[in-house]
N, C-alpha and C positions, 0 to 999 in steps of 0.2 A: 702847783699849775695856776696861771692867772686865767680868770674867766673873762670873755671879752666882754667889753661893755657896748650898748647898742650901736653906738656911732662907729664904733671899729669893724662893724660888719660890713659897713657900707662903704664904697669908692666915693659916694657924694651923697649928701643929705641936702636936696633942693627945698629951699623955702620958698613956697608959691602962694598964690591968692588963697587957695583952698585948703592949704595945709603944708605939712612936711611930707615928702616923699624921698624913700632911700632907694640909692640905685647901687646894685652890685654887679661889678664886671669881673671880667677873667678872660685872659687870652684873646682880647681885642672884641669881645662880645658883651652884650648884657644877659647877665644870667638870672637877674631878678630885680623887680620893682616893687616897692612896699609902701603903703601908706603908714604913717607913723603918728604916734600920739604927740599931742601938742610940745610936752616936756623934752624932746628930743632938740638938741641943737643943730643949726644948719653946718654942713662940712663941705669944704670946697672940694672940686673934683681932684682926685688924686691920679688920673690918668686921662688920656685923651679920649676913650671911650666914655667915661664918665662926664667928660667936659660936654663932648657932642650931646650926650642924653640931657643934660642941664640946660643946654642952649635950646633943643628942640622943645623942651617941657616949656620953658620960657616963651618960646615963639608961638607955642598953642594956646598958652594963657593969654597971649596979647590978641591971637586971631584963632578962633574956634575952627576955621577951615584949614589950618596948618595941617600938612600932611606928615606923617612921621616917615622917617627913613633910618630907622636904628638898626644895627647887627643884632639881632634877638637870638639867643641861645634857643634850638628847638627843645621844648619841652612839653611834658604831658603826655597823656594816652591818645590813642588815637580818636576815642570819642571826645576828649576834652578838645583836642585840636579841630574837630568838626565844628563844636561850639563855639569855640574862640574865632574861627574863619566866618561862621555865621555871624558873630557879634561885629565883625570889622565890616559886613556888608550893610550894615543898618545906619542908615544916613544920618549925618549930623542933624540934631534938632527933632529926631524921631525917636521913638522908643517901641520896643516890643515887650509882649508878657512873656513869662517862662512858658506859659501854655502855648503860645503862638510858636515861639522857638521848638518847642518840643514835638509839636505837630509836624512843622517844618523837617525837623530832622528824623521823625519817627521814633522818638523817644517820650520820656515822662519828664514833667515840669521839675520834678524833685531832682532829677538827673541833671538837667540843664542848670538848674541853681546851684548845685554842687559843683559842676564844671566852672560857672561864673566865679564862684568863690575861691576855686583853686587857681585862678588866673595868675600867671606869674609877672605878667607885664601889664598893670592897670593903667588907666588912661590912654596907652598906645593900643591896647586891646580893650575896647569900650565896653566893659561888662557893666558900667554905670547907666547905658541904654536899654537895660532890661529891668522890667518892674513887675511887680506882682498884679494879677487881674484887679485887684481891689485898691490899688494905691502904690505907694513908693514902693513896697517891698523892702527886703533886707540889701545887705549890700557888704561884700568882702568879708562874709561870714558873720555878719554882725546884724541885729535886727532892734537894737536899742534905739528907739526913736530920739533921744536927746544925745547920743554918741556922736563923737567927732566923724566916724565913718558915714553915717547917713547924712550928716552935714556936707561933707565931701561929695557925695552923689548928689544932693540938692545942688551945690554950686555948680558941678560939671553939667548937670542937665540945663540949668538956667543960662549958663556959659554959651551954651551950644544950641541956645534959642529953642529949648523945648518950653513952650509957653505954660503948659500944664504944672509945673514946679518951679516958674520964675518968682511967683510971690513968696515961696519957702527960702530964696537964697538968702544966705548969711555971710557975714564977714568972720572969717574963723581965725584970723591972726590977731 
């Protein structure tokens, strides 16, 4: 049995200003998007849905006001979907804390953080707009301040005009 290599899991691996993003598709919908470590190679889209996703991601990177219109597979629990819907209502250039979202949803900050970390469609569902009360917080289930994931979060926030994190923007490629 051959074990799949990383890039074989994805229908495309987009090389974007903040790093690599894997896109997995099936039956004309996007089933997952994942931030990938720098060692992944870019991979051209293998189908029309992956091509659409890469095109829209590139448009977003050129213009933070770009609105995604991607076919996303319904995923997650009912609670996760409520959190993800709330994330999509946070305006570009703004952030909310885990606690603020928890109060809005009648939940707990840790549960909101776990739902953010379980987001199947990062960038499109903007979990990067949620921070800790005392700073940047974690991202995509990572809290390594020197890791590539928090670098991605810093880039996305700065790209969207969040002045609080603009000084931390770095080029990751």
